Backbone as CSV, one residue per row, in Angstrom:
resi,resn,N_x,N_y,N_z,CA_x,CA_y,CA_z,C_x,C_y,C_z
1,UNK,40.784,111.514,145.962,41.069,110.110,146.100,42.367,109.960,146.895
2,UNK,42.336,109.129,147.951,43.496,108.892,148.801,44.234,107.668,148.296
3,UNK,45.542,107.734,148.293,46.347,106.622,147.808,46.722,105.696,148.958
4,UNK,46.772,104.401,148.691,47.177,103.406,149.676,48.619,103.003,149.390
5,UNK,49.599,103.354,150.263,51.003,103.054,149.995,51.332,101.575,150.075
6,UNK,50.486,100.756,150.700,50.773,99.343,150.886,50.238,98.501,149.730
7,UNK,49.207,98.962,149.096,48.535,98.212,148.051,49.473,97.897,146.898
8,UNK,49.352,96.683,146.289,50.171,96.376,145.133,49.847,97.286,143.948
9,UNK,48.651,97.823,143.943,48.248,98.766,142.914,48.254,100.159,143.541
10,UNK,49.310,100.954,143.316,49.427,102.243,144.001,48.294,103.213,143.688
11,UNK,47.586,103.021,142.609,46.493,103.919,142.260,45.171,103.520,142.889
12,UNK,45.146,102.396,143.593,43.897,101.915,144.190,43.525,102.773,145.398
13,UNK,42.245,103.129,145.519,41.823,103.907,146.682,41.806,103.047,147.941
14,UNK,41.963,103.688,149.081,41.873,102.993,150.361,40.417,102.596,150.575
15,UNK,40.150,101.313,150.900,38.758,100.915,151.114,38.169,101.604,152.341
16,UNK,36.865,101.797,152.323,36.183,102.431,153.447,36.180,101.540,154.687
17,UNK,36.276,100.228,154.469,36.364,99.298,155.592,37.130,98.056,155.154
18,UNK,37.731,97.398,156.127,38.487,96.174,155.877,37.548,95.005,156.133
19,UNK,37.626,93.978,155.290,36.784,92.793,155.461,37.600,91.553,155.104
20,UNK,37.142,90.409,155.586,37.737,89.133,155.209,37.168,88.747,153.850
21,UNK,38.032,88.237,152.960,37.532,87.788,151.660,37.014,86.351,151.777
22,UNK,36.490,85.835,150.695,35.860,84.504,150.702,36.848,83.408,151.103
23,UNK,38.071,83.463,150.603,39.080,82.459,150.936,39.400,82.491,152.431
24,UNK,39.575,83.683,152.975,39.879,83.832,154.406,38.721,83.326,155.259
25,UNK,37.506,83.660,154.867,36.332,83.205,155.632,36.205,81.686,155.579
26,UNK,36.559,81.084,154.458,36.509,79.630,154.344,37.469,78.971,155.338
27,UNK,38.671,79.500,155.448,39.661,78.964,156.385,39.182,79.149,157.827
28,UNK,38.685,80.334,158.138,38.223,80.626,159.499,37.010,79.766,159.860
29,UNK,36.042,79.655,158.939,34.827,78.896,159.241,35.100,77.395,159.337
30,UNK,36.109,76.912,158.639,36.496,75.508,158.768,36.965,75.227,160.204
31,UNK,37.827,76.077,160.727,38.282,75.939,162.112,37.112,76.123,163.077
32,UNK,36.284,77.127,162.820,35.145,77.396,163.691,34.219,76.167,163.770
33,UNK,33.937,75.553,162.642,33.060,74.377,162.621,33.627,73.224,163.439
34,UNK,34.950,73.010,163.334,35.564,71.936,164.117,35.515,72.233,165.615
35,UNK,35.701,73.499,165.982,35.660,73.866,167.401,34.231,73.791,167.953
36,UNK,33.247,74.122,167.155,31.848,73.978,167.581,31.529,72.503,167.776
37,UNK,31.965,71.665,166.842,31.719,70.223,166.952,32.375,69.637,168.208
38,UNK,33.511,70.211,168.603,34.199,69.749,169.819,33.579,70.330,171.084
39,UNK,32.617,71.255,170.930,31.951,71.855,172.086,32.708,73.005,172.720
40,UNK,33.739,73.501,172.060,34.563,74.572,172.622,33.995,75.962,172.343
41,UNK,33.466,76.164,171.148,32.956,77.473,170.746,31.468,77.358,170.429
42,UNK,30.739,78.468,170.642,29.305,78.429,170.371,28.786,79.571,169.528
43,UNK,29.510,80.666,169.461,29.002,81.822,168.736,30.169,82.627,168.183
44,UNK,29.875,83.469,167.207,30.913,84.334,166.657,30.310,85.664,166.247
45,UNK,31.179,86.622,166.054,30.763,87.931,165.572,31.839,88.461,164.630
46,UNK,31.405,89.219,163.630,32.342,89.788,162.663,32.190,91.300,162.676
47,UNK,33.314,91.984,162.769,33.328,93.447,162.708,34.234,93.869,161.564
48,UNK,33.701,94.692,160.677,34.485,95.233,159.559,34.644,96.726,159.811
49,UNK,35.830,97.118,160.236,36.111,98.499,160.591,36.985,99.152,159.530
50,UNK,37.312,100.400,159.718,38.124,101.121,158.740,39.559,100.600,158.658
51,UNK,40.168,100.277,159.803,41.568,99.854,159.833,41.767,98.351,159.968
52,UNK,40.755,97.623,160.418,40.908,96.193,160.620,39.572,95.477,160.537
53,UNK,39.654,94.171,160.311,38.487,93.291,160.360,38.728,92.323,161.516
54,UNK,37.666,92.016,162.252,37.800,91.158,163.432,36.744,90.057,163.383
55,UNK,37.187,88.821,163.587,36.297,87.674,163.751,36.434,87.271,165.212
56,UNK,35.393,87.498,166.005,35.427,87.212,167.444,34.736,85.889,167.722
57,UNK,35.328,85.092,168.609,34.799,83.781,168.953,34.355,83.790,170.413
58,UNK,33.147,83.254,170.662,32.571,83.250,172.006,32.238,81.833,172.449
59,UNK,32.353,81.602,173.748,31.850,80.345,174.314,30.349,80.485,174.565
60,UNK,29.931,81.658,175.057,28.521,81.997,175.215,28.324,83.392,174.620
61,UNK,27.144,83.669,174.155,26.884,84.918,173.452,27.118,86.155,174.301
62,UNK,26.760,86.126,175.567,26.756,87.335,176.396,28.099,87.674,177.033
63,UNK,29.144,86.962,176.703,30.421,87.231,177.362,31.421,87.859,176.407
64,UNK,32.598,88.154,176.922,33.684,88.684,176.096,34.201,87.577,175.178
65,UNK,34.754,87.934,174.035,35.253,86.884,173.131,36.428,86.118,173.734
66,UNK,36.449,84.809,173.462,37.591,83.983,173.871,38.815,84.361,173.055
67,UNK,38.601,84.519,171.758,39.683,84.862,170.832,39.167,85.837,169.796
68,UNK,40.104,86.624,169.264,39.804,87.501,168.131,40.810,87.202,167.033
69,UNK,40.304,86.949,165.849,41.150,86.778,164.675,41.077,88.110,163.943
70,UNK,42.210,88.792,163.846,42.220,90.149,163.302,43.006,90.216,162.002
71,UNK,42.531,91.066,161.118,43.201,91.334,159.840,43.546,92.813,159.807
72,UNK,44.854,93.111,159.802,45.363,94.488,159.793,46.126,94.725,158.488
73,UNK,45.507,95.239,157.445,46.231,95.445,156.182,47.448,96.358,156.308
74,UNK,47.424,97.320,157.202,48.552,98.243,157.339,49.797,97.557,157.905
75,UNK,49.632,96.411,158.569,50.767,95.689,159.141,51.286,94.599,158.209
76,UNK,50.781,94.558,156.985,51.131,93.513,156.023,52.639,93.364,155.848
77,UNK,53.356,94.465,155.739,54.796,94.410,155.495,55.626,94.457,156.774
78,UNK,54.993,94.506,157.915,55.724,94.554,159.192,55.553,93.239,159.940
79,UNK,54.663,93.211,160.927,54.490,92.003,161.744,53.665,90.933,161.037
80,UNK,52.871,91.301,160.082,52.015,90.352,159.384,50.587,90.825,159.368
81,UNK,49.869,90.377,158.385,48.502,90.810,158.129,47.512,90.297,159.180
82,UNK,47.749,89.092,159.717,46.792,88.441,160.616,47.349,88.318,162.032
83,UNK,46.430,88.300,163.002,46.814,88.087,164.397,45.694,87.351,165.119
84,UNK,46.075,86.501,166.053,45.123,85.867,166.967,45.371,86.485,168.325
85,UNK,44.307,87.058,168.908,44.405,87.762,170.182,43.568,87.018,171.212
86,UNK,44.136,86.778,172.383,43.428,86.090,173.460,42.454,86.996,174.183
87,UNK,41.716,86.422,175.120,40.704,87.144,175.880,41.310,88.312,176.664
88,UNK,42.548,88.159,177.106,43.209,89.190,177.904,43.904,90.256,177.059
89,UNK,43.794,90.142,175.725,44.414,91.125,174.836,45.816,90.758,174.390
90,UNK,46.323,89.627,174.866,47.657,89.188,174.484,47.634,88.600,173.073
91,UNK,48.606,88.996,172.250,48.696,88.460,170.898,49.342,87.084,170.986
92,UNK,48.586,86.053,170.576,49.064,84.681,170.662,49.913,84.292,169.464
93,UNK,49.575,84.830,168.299,50.322,84.510,167.081,50.048,85.603,166.066
94,UNK,51.052,85.926,165.277,50.927,86.956,164.253,51.706,86.492,163.027
95,UNK,51.206,86.825,161.836,51.927,86.452,160.623,51.164,86.815,159.367
96,UNK,51.753,86.458,158.242,51.170,86.778,156.941,50.345,85.645,156.362
97,UNK,50.491,84.431,156.898,49.755,83.264,156.415,48.645,82.934,157.417
98,UNK,47.392,83.064,156.984,46.259,82.862,157.889,46.244,81.453,158.467
99,UNK,46.469,80.454,157.643,46.452,79.064,158.146,47.513,78.854,159.227
100,UNK,48.698,79.397,159.016,49.776,79.257,160.004,49.432,79.972,161.302
101,UNK,48.809,81.126,161.208,48.425,81.884,162.398,47.339,81.140,163.177
102,UNK,46.401,80.507,162.474,45.300,79.807,163.142,45.730,78.491,163.783
103,UNK,46.921,78.014,163.457,47.399,76.763,164.078,47.494,76.873,165.590
104,UNK,47.704,78.068,166.097,47.750,78.256,167.553,46.413,77.862,168.187
105,UNK,45.312,78.040,167.472,44.000,77.642,167.976,43.723,76.168,167.720
106,UNK,44.276,75.609,166.648,44.080,74.187,166.358,44.729,73.316,167.419
107,UNK,45.810,73.788,168.024,46.434,73.037,169.125,45.452,72.876,170.271
108,UNK,44.639,73.876,170.497,43.637,73.804,171.559,42.563,72.781,171.199
109,UNK,42.275,72.605,169.908,41.314,71.594,169.465,41.846,70.200,169.760
110,UNK,43.125,69.983,169.535,43.726,68.671,169.796,43.621,68.338,171.278
111,UNK,43.872,69.308,172.149,43.732,69.074,173.596,42.281,68.821,173.986
112,UNK,41.323,69.496,173.322,39.919,69.353,173.666,39.378,67.988,173.283
113,UNK,39.909,67.362,172.236,39.406,66.093,171.754,39.917,64.933,172.578
114,UNK,41.093,65.050,173.166,41.697,63.942,173.938,40.803,63.396,174.992
């Protein structure tokens, strides 16, 4: 059994993959629904990997994601657990509060509605 040094429970094993929990998915899907209603986003994909979980947002299915919402548990005590990454790979916002990190995308919703 491998120990996770970041976990609040030091005896907890490292999970085989990282995933978004129900609360996180609720916050993400709320934003996603508003962006779909505004006509900005049309599709999404979720990847649960060993080191991170990624929620990718697409304008069309066959293209590269417009944005990636990433969850990096190993960065929890450093830059923050969550990050929003643009199409070019640039990190737009990083932090420990998912709602605060997603505000960078909500600003784009305000511009789209005008």
